[in-house]
N, C-alpha and C positions, 0 to 999 in steps of 0.2 A: 333698549335705549332709543328715544326719539329724537330727532333732529329740530331744529328751530322752527322748520315748516311742517312739523308734525309727521314726518316719515318715518318709518322703522328703519332703525339703523340695520346694516347687513349682517351683523353679528346677532341680532336678536330673532333667529330663525324659529319660528314655533315649531316643536317636534314633540310627538307623542311617545318616540321611544327614548329611553336612557342610553346612556354611553355603552352600557353593558347589553343591549337589546332588549331589556324588560320594558314594558309598558308602564308609563308614568300614571298611577292610578288617579291622580286628580284630572288628568286631560283624557282618560280612556273615555272614547266615544261608545263604546258598548256594541260594536258592530258584531252581528251574528258571525261565527267562525265559519260557517258554511258559505256565507255571503262574502267574507273576506277573500276566502279562497278562490271562489269564482271571479271576483274582481281581479286578483293577482294573476289567475291562470289566462284571463283575457287580455291583460296587459301583456305578459311574455307571448302569447300566441299571437297578437297583431304586431308585435315587434319583430318576429321571426317572418311572419308573413309579408311585412312591409319589406323586409331585407331581401327577400327571394323575388317579390315582385318588382322591386326597382332594379335588380340585377336582371331580369328578364326584360325589362324596359330598356336597359343600357345596352343589351345583347341585340335588340331590334326585334324580339320576340313577342313582344305585346308592345301596342303603340303608344299608350299613355297611362301613367300611373302617378299620384300623389301620396307619398307617405305620410305618416302622422307622428313619425319619430319624435320624441319629446313631449308630445301632446296626447299620449295614451290616457293617462289618468283623468284629464278633463272631462272626455266623453265616456269613459266607461264608468267612472264614478256618478255621472249623472244618470247614465242608464241604470244603476244600481238603485237610484232613487225613484225611479219611475214605476209605474203599475204595468202589466204586459198590455193593458188595453190603450194606455197612451199612445200619442202618435210622436213620430219624430221626422222633422223635415231637416235632413241633415245637409251639411256641406261637404267638401272633400276629405277632411281630416278626421272623420269618425268611423273608420272601419272598425274600430274595436267595439264600438256601440253594436254594430251588427252582430260580431261574434258573440258578445254578451247576451244579445236578446235571441240567440239560437240559429242564427244563419250559419250555414256551414261555410268552412275555407273552401271547400270545392265549388259551391255556388259563387262566391265572391272570384275566385281565381277564373272559373269559366266564364264569368261576366267580363273580365279583363281580356280573355280570349275571343270571347264572342261565339264560342263553339256549341256543339250541340247540348251541352248540359247548361248553357246559360240560360237562366229563367227567362230572358227577355228575347232570346233566340236570336241575338245580334241586332236586334232592333233599335239599340239604345248604344250611344258612345261607351266606350270603355270607361270605368269607375264612375258610370252614372246608374249606380246599384238602384233597384227598387224591390222592395221584399214586403208584399201586401200581408201575409201571414204574420210578420212581426210588426205590423202598422208602421212601416218605414216608406215614406214617399221618396220618389226617385231624386236624385240630386240634378240639380240644374247648372248649365254651365255659367251664366252670367254672375258675376260677384254680387252678392247681397241679396239676390232674388228668393232665397230660402226664408228671409225675415217675413216678407209679406205673404209668402205661400204659408208659413206657419202661424201668421195672424189671420189669415184667411181659414185654415183648418180650425182653428180655436174659436173663432166667431160662427163656424157652421156648427159646432158641437155645442156651443152656448144657446143657439138658437132650436137646436134638437134636445136640449136639457140633459145631455150627457154629461156624466161626471167624469169627465177626461181632461187631459190637458196636451199642449202641443209643444213640444220642445224642439230649438233650433240653436244654430251657433253662428258666431259671426266673428271674423278677425278683424284687426285694426284698419285693414285696408277696405274692407267692406262697409265700414262704417260713414265712408264718403259717398256711398252709391244712394241713389235716390229710392231704391226699393226698401233699403235699411230705415231711411227716414219715414216712408210711407207706411212700412209695415209696423215700426214703433207707433206712429200717429193712429192708424186704424186699431191696433191691439190696445191702447190705451183708452182712447175713447169709446170703443165698444166695451172695454173691461174683460177682454176676451182672455180666456185661461190659456194664455201662452207664456213660455219660459224663453227668454232669449239670451 
């Protein structure tokens, strides 16, 4: 039911599952069962990892960690729609995407500790992961910079005639940053293959 403003009423939640747990056949998106399982496993895995890393951060054993609790499905679902050769310019809340794309928990945790197993060998701040083998660019600290970086990656791919996309995420706070506006403008003017 919609309100006079055209907004969906809170009781009109779209759900594909019926009360008995069966799938509503009219709304079934037809997701491959193996993909659905991988998506679900990645969401559970990142939730457990987030809980443990937040505990380590609160104990002072690691210096910095930002959890994605409650936002797991956003990045993992997006990862499920990408091809392996597509690029990701993540923000802080996408560690589930790394797991879905094949980064090991050990590599993520090692980077948080900055220990010998850390792929960056401690040369990057904690939670500023970079996984070249999975086409994942390093996280940047300033809010919103990932948008202009993703636009730049997409513009480069367009010029090289690669059939790839660059994906990034932005939160509501980041939309007030200059880099958000510049990245949106550059991506739009260039018609770059960038998903924001």
